[in-house]
Structures are given as structure tokens and as C-alpha cells.
VOBABA-64438 format. One record per atom (N, C-alpha, C, O): residue number from 1; residue in one letter; x, y, z. Coordinates in Angstrom, 3 decimals. Example, Ala and Ser with C-alpha at 12.3 -4.5 7.8 and 13.67 -1.06 7.14 Angstrom:
BEGIN
REC   resi   resn       east      north         up
REC      1      a     13.190     -5.690      7.800
REC      1      a     12.300     -4.500      7.800
REC      1      a     13.200     -3.300      7.800
REC      1      a     14.236     -3.319      8.465
REC      2      s     12.850     -2.250      7.080
REC      2      s     13.670     -1.060      7.140
REC      2      s     12.900      0.030      7.870
REC      2      s     13.409      1.138      8.039
***
This chain:
BEGIN
REC   resi   resn       east      north         up
REC      1      t      0.771     -1.177     -0.011
REC      1      t      0.046      0.001     -0.081
REC      1      t      0.928      1.221      0.014
REC      1      t      2.027      1.257      0.567
REC      2      d      0.274      2.277     -0.631
REC      2      d      0.964      3.604     -0.643
REC      2      d      0.552      4.393      0.587
REC      2      d     -0.632      4.663      0.786
REC      3      a      1.441      4.734      1.344
REC      3      a      1.109      5.519      2.569
REC      3      a      0.951      6.941      2.049
REC      3      a      1.733      7.468      1.258
REC      4      e     -0.133      7.511      2.564
REC      4      e     -0.285      9.049      2.252
REC      4      e      0.590      9.918      3.132
REC      4      e      0.639      9.745      4.349
REC      5      v      1.303     10.886      2.477
REC      5      v      2.177     11.757      3.207
REC      5      v      1.376     13.024      3.543
REC      5      v      0.955     13.764      2.653
REC      6      p      1.174     13.257      4.871
REC      6      p      0.428     14.481      5.252
REC      6      p      0.969     15.752      4.754
REC      6      p      2.184     15.927      4.850
REC      7      v      0.206     16.688      4.219
REC      7      v      0.623     17.887      3.618
REC      7      v      0.147     18.999      4.562
REC      7      v     -1.038     19.047      4.893
REC      8      a      1.030     19.881      4.997
REC      8      a      0.600     21.001      5.754
REC      8      a     -0.206     22.041      4.990
REC      8      a      0.085     22.310      3.824
REC      9      s     -1.219     22.632      5.628
REC      9      s     -1.948     23.686      4.941
REC      9      s     -1.086     24.873      4.794
REC      9      s     -0.111     25.017      5.532
REC     10      a     -1.411     25.794      3.814
REC     10      a     -0.786     27.059      3.637
REC     10      a     -0.766     27.819      4.949
REC     10      a      0.252     28.362      5.379
REC     11      a     -1.922     27.832      5.556
REC     11      a     -2.069     28.675      6.882
REC     11      a     -1.144     28.070      7.950
REC     11      a     -0.570     28.850      8.709
REC     12      r     -0.947     26.730      8.076
REC     12      r     -0.105     26.144      9.058
REC     12      r      1.443     26.541      8.757
REC     12      r      2.214     26.878      9.655
REC     13      v      1.780     26.465      7.474
REC     13      v      3.170     26.885      7.013
REC     13      v      3.405     28.287      7.377
REC     13      v      4.403     28.621      8.017
REC     14      a      2.455     29.164      6.960
REC     14      a      2.592     30.619      7.345
REC     14      a      2.767     30.914      8.735
REC     14      a      3.597     31.732      9.130
REC     15      a      1.886     30.167      9.602
REC     15      a      1.942     30.349     11.122
REC     15      a      3.320     29.831     11.595
REC     15      a      3.916     30.406     12.505
REC     16      y      3.797     28.795     11.002
REC     16      y      5.184     28.261     11.460
REC     16      y      6.269     29.153     11.076
REC     16      y      7.207     29.341     11.851
REC     17      l      6.208     29.746      9.873
REC     17      l      7.154     30.756      9.428
REC     17      l      7.068     31.935     10.241
REC     17      l      8.143     32.416     10.599
REC     18      r      6.007     32.500     10.607
REC     18      r      5.790     33.606     11.494
REC     18      r      6.506     33.281     12.860
REC     18      r      7.268     34.083     13.399
REC     19      a      6.219     32.114     13.345
REC     19      a      6.885     31.749     14.628
REC     19      a      8.387     31.721     14.556
REC     19      a      9.102     32.173     15.451
REC     20      v      8.849     31.146     13.406
REC     20      v     10.358     31.108     13.305
REC     20      v     11.013     32.550     13.161
REC     20      v     12.036     32.885     13.759
REC     21      v     10.281     33.376     12.276
REC     21      v     10.757     34.739     12.186
REC     21      v     10.734     35.488     13.517
REC     21      v     11.717     36.145     13.860
REC     22      d      9.712     35.413     14.225
REC     22      d      9.495     36.054     15.547
REC     22      d     10.491     35.516     16.503
REC     22      d     11.092     36.315     17.221
REC     23      g     10.727     34.262     16.589
REC     23      g     11.814     33.716     17.460
REC     23      g     13.183     34.118     17.086
REC     23      g     13.965     34.476     17.967
REC     24      e     13.526     34.087     15.862
REC     24      e     14.966     34.532     15.353
REC     24      e     15.005     36.038     15.725
REC     24      e     15.970     36.456     16.364
REC     25      s     14.071     36.812     15.382
REC     25      s     14.164     38.252     15.684
REC     25      s     14.342     38.497     17.153
REC     25      s     15.206     39.303     17.497
REC     26      r     13.596     37.869     18.078
REC     26      r     13.722     37.964     19.459
REC     26      r     15.244     37.543     19.954
REC     26      r     15.890     38.206     20.765
REC     27      a     15.664     36.432     19.381
REC     27      a     17.023     35.993     19.750
REC     27      a     18.105     37.091     19.377
REC     27      a     19.026     37.395     20.135
REC     28      v     17.911     37.610     18.221
REC     28      v     18.978     38.617     17.736
REC     28      v     18.868     39.876     18.622
REC     28      v     19.891     40.440     19.009
REC     29      i     17.625     40.327     18.952
REC     29      i     17.464     41.583     19.731
REC     29      i     17.999     41.409     21.170
REC     29      i     18.558     42.325     21.772
REC     30      a     17.783     40.114     21.713
REC     30      a     18.200     39.878     23.082
REC     30      a     19.725     39.357     23.208
REC     30      a     20.273     39.267     24.306
REC     31      a     20.290     39.062     22.139
REC     31      a     21.724     38.658     22.237
REC     31      a     22.645     39.494     22.999
REC     31      a     22.824     40.661     22.649
REC     32      p     23.258     38.989     24.034
REC     32      p     24.216     39.723     24.777
REC     32      p     25.504     40.002     23.980
REC     32      p     25.872     39.264     23.066
REC     33      v     26.190     41.141     24.384
REC     33      v     27.479     41.371     23.735
REC     33      v     28.332     40.250     23.903
REC     33      v     28.393     39.646     24.974
REC     34      g     29.007     39.935     22.883
REC     34      g     29.918     38.708     22.832
REC     34      g     29.157     37.536     22.110
REC     34      g     29.828     36.580     21.720
REC     35      t     27.887     37.551     21.923
REC     35      t     27.246     36.526     21.202
REC     35      t     26.431     37.137     20.035
REC     35      t     25.792     36.376     19.308
REC     36      r     26.423     38.373     19.836
REC     36      r     25.603     39.016     18.857
REC     36      r     25.984     38.516     17.421
REC     36      r     25.106     38.130     16.650
REC     37      h     27.208     38.529     17.102
REC     37      h     27.488     38.089     15.691
REC     37      h     27.151     36.683     15.391
REC     37      h     26.639     36.397     14.309
REC     38      t     27.414     35.768     16.305
REC     38      t     26.998     34.380     16.153
REC     38      t     25.542     34.238     16.015
REC     38      t     25.037     33.595     15.095
REC     39      t     24.851     34.851     16.948
REC     39      t     23.382     34.821     16.863
REC     39      t     22.799     35.383     15.684
REC     39      t     21.851     34.812     15.144
REC     40      l     23.306     36.522     15.202
REC     40      l     22.864     37.006     13.844
REC     40      l     23.060     36.063     12.810
REC     40      l     22.100     35.787     12.091
REC     41      l     24.247     35.484     12.611
REC     41      l     24.648     34.522     11.623
REC     41      l     23.733     33.294     11.690
REC     41      l     23.314     32.777     10.655
REC     42      r     23.433     32.843     12.869
REC     42      r     22.529     31.681     13.069
REC     42      r     21.101     32.025     12.572
REC     42      r     20.470     31.206     11.904
REC     43      a     20.599     33.227     12.894
REC     43      a     19.405     33.663     12.398
REC     43      a     19.271     33.816     10.910
REC     43      a     18.245     33.545     10.286
REC     44      a     20.365     34.263     10.401
REC     44      a     20.464     34.490      8.888
REC     44      a     20.419     33.124      8.263
REC     44      a     19.687     32.927      7.293
REC     45      r     21.140     32.207      8.754
REC     45      r     21.073     30.815      8.192
REC     45      r     19.709     30.138      8.301
REC     45      r     19.317     29.443      7.363
REC     46      r     18.990     30.299      9.364
REC     46      r     17.704     29.708      9.476
REC     46      r     16.721     30.336      8.639
REC     46      r     15.914     29.616      8.051
REC     47      l     16.678     31.706      8.492
REC     47      l     15.880     32.386      7.565
REC     47      l     16.243     32.071      6.120
REC     47      l     15.395     31.937      5.238
REC     48      g     17.550     31.962      5.934
REC     48      g     18.079     31.637      4.530
REC     48      g     17.492     30.241      4.094
REC     48      g     17.272     30.034      2.900
REC     49      q     17.253     29.347      4.980
REC     49      q     16.582     28.078      4.515
REC     49      q     15.204     28.373      3.993
REC     49      q     14.781     27.773      3.004
REC     50      w     14.529     29.230      4.591
REC     50      w     13.040     29.628      4.148
REC     50      w     13.191     30.362      2.811
REC     50      w     12.324     30.212      1.950
REC     51      v     14.204     31.112      2.612
REC     51      v     14.430     31.855      1.379
REC     51      v     14.706     30.737      0.287
REC     51      v     14.108     30.801     -0.787
REC     52      g     15.527     29.802      0.525
REC     52      g     15.816     28.765     -0.355
REC     52      g     14.650     27.903     -0.772
REC     52      g     14.530     27.386     -1.882
REC     53      g     13.780     27.799      0.261
REC     53      g     12.536     27.004     -0.016
REC     53      g     11.435     27.850     -0.623
REC     53      g     10.349     27.318     -0.858
REC     54      g     11.641     29.143     -0.896
REC     54      g     10.693     30.007     -1.542
REC     54      g      9.562     30.586     -0.700
REC     54      g      8.664     31.267     -1.196
REC     55      a      9.642     30.296      0.561
REC     55      a      8.609     30.802      1.484
REC     55      a      8.769     32.175      1.942
REC     55      a      7.842     32.797      2.460
REC     56      l      9.996     32.682      1.748
REC     56      l     10.390     33.978      2.341
REC     56      l     11.294     34.646      1.216
REC     56      l     12.035     33.929      0.543
REC     57      t     11.236     35.964      1.020
REC     57      t     12.012     36.474     -0.028
REC     57      t     13.417     36.916      0.651
REC     57      t     13.470     37.138      1.861
REC     58      s     14.461     37.022     -0.123
REC     58      s     15.694     37.533      0.473
REC     58      s     15.657     38.919      1.003
REC     58      s     16.252     39.282      2.018
REC     59      a     14.845     39.737      0.176
REC     59      a     14.599     41.130      0.791
REC     59      a     13.863     41.091      2.074
REC     59      a     14.224     41.859      2.965
REC     60      d     12.897     40.304      2.264
REC     60      d     12.291     40.265      3.517
REC     60      d     13.088     39.783      4.694
REC     60      d     13.019     40.346      5.787
REC     61      a     13.888     38.679      4.451
REC     61      a     14.816     38.205      5.402
REC     61      a     15.835     39.241      5.749
REC     61      a     16.139     39.401      6.931
REC     62      r     16.363     39.925      4.845
REC     62      r     17.328     41.089      5.119
REC     62      r     16.681     42.132      5.993
REC     62      r     17.290     42.576      6.965
REC     63      m     15.406     42.559      5.665
REC     63      m     14.828     43.487      6.413
REC     63      m     14.430     43.100      7.905
REC     63      m     14.486     43.904      8.835
REC     64      i     14.081     41.969      8.010
REC     64      i     13.856     41.267      9.372
REC     64      i     15.103     41.324     10.195
REC     64      i     15.120     41.743     11.353
REC     65      l     16.135     40.888      9.551
REC     65      l     17.457     40.787     10.482
REC     65      l     18.045     42.125     10.678
REC     65      l     18.709     42.372     11.685
REC     66      t     17.812     43.060      9.690
REC     66      t     18.384     44.450      9.915
REC     66      t     17.574     45.172     11.049
REC     66      t     18.124     45.842     11.923
REC     67      a     16.285     44.987     10.966
REC     67      a     15.380     45.605     12.105
REC     67      a     15.746     45.046     13.399
REC     67      a     15.892     45.783     14.374
REC     68      a     15.923     43.629     13.471
REC     68      a     16.228     43.055     14.777
REC     68      a     17.675     43.450     15.319
REC     68      a     17.893     43.469     16.530
REC     69      a     18.604     43.747     14.431
REC     69      a     19.923     44.117     14.828
REC     69      a     20.149     45.624     15.019
REC     69      a     21.248     46.075     15.341
REC     70      r     19.116     46.345     14.816
REC     70      r     19.220     47.852     14.768
REC     70      r     19.819     48.407     16.152
REC     70      r     20.389     49.498     16.167
REC     71      g     19.689     47.702     17.207
REC     71      g     20.148     48.185     18.521
REC     71      g     21.538     47.942     18.621
REC     71      g     22.101     48.481     19.574
REC     72      y     22.288     47.182     17.773
REC     72      y     23.655     46.927     18.000
REC     72      y     24.383     48.186     17.674
REC     72      y     24.050     48.851     16.693
REC     73      v     25.440     48.567     18.516
REC     73      v     26.193     49.585     18.401
REC     73      v     26.883     49.661     17.046
REC     73      v     27.529     48.652     16.758
REC     74      g     26.881     50.583     16.214
REC     74      g     27.448     50.698     14.921
REC     74      g     26.846     50.030     13.723
REC     74      g     27.360     49.994     12.605
REC     75      f     25.618     49.466     14.104
REC     75      f     24.844     48.685     13.050
REC     75      f     23.839     49.698     12.425
REC     75      f     22.974     50.282     13.079
REC     76      a     24.049     49.842     11.085
REC     76      a     23.117     50.805     10.461
REC     76      a     22.131     50.128      9.569
REC     76      a     21.283     50.791      8.971
***
């Protein structure tokens, strides 16, 4: 027998993506000095996976990460 593979609805995928974006944004915002660079790179890699999958544009990912890192000293 062929097993049916469950397919997530568009609404569930969108909700999951929103949760990922919110979580990564909060992590970047809250990153203490000494971990900011690594935290930002990790967030970029995670969002980049969504860009690669076509669920998020690179422009949106860049905007999200830039907004989250805005409080970093010297970050424009």
C-alpha cells in the first residue's frame, strides 16, 4: 500500500514561518554582547533556509534581520 504523506496547509506553514521569524528576531534583539555576531549569523542561516525554499524573499529576510539588529552599536 501507498502511505499518504500528510501535507501542511498554507495557513499552518505561514503560522510556522511567522513563529520562526519572531523567534529569530527575539534572539537577535536579546543577544548579549559577545554573542551578537554568532546569533545574527545563526538567524540568517535559519531564515536563509526559508528563502531557499521559496517561502520568504531574500529582501524580507534582510529587512527582518536588519530591524532586529538595529540596537547593535555601529549597526546601520
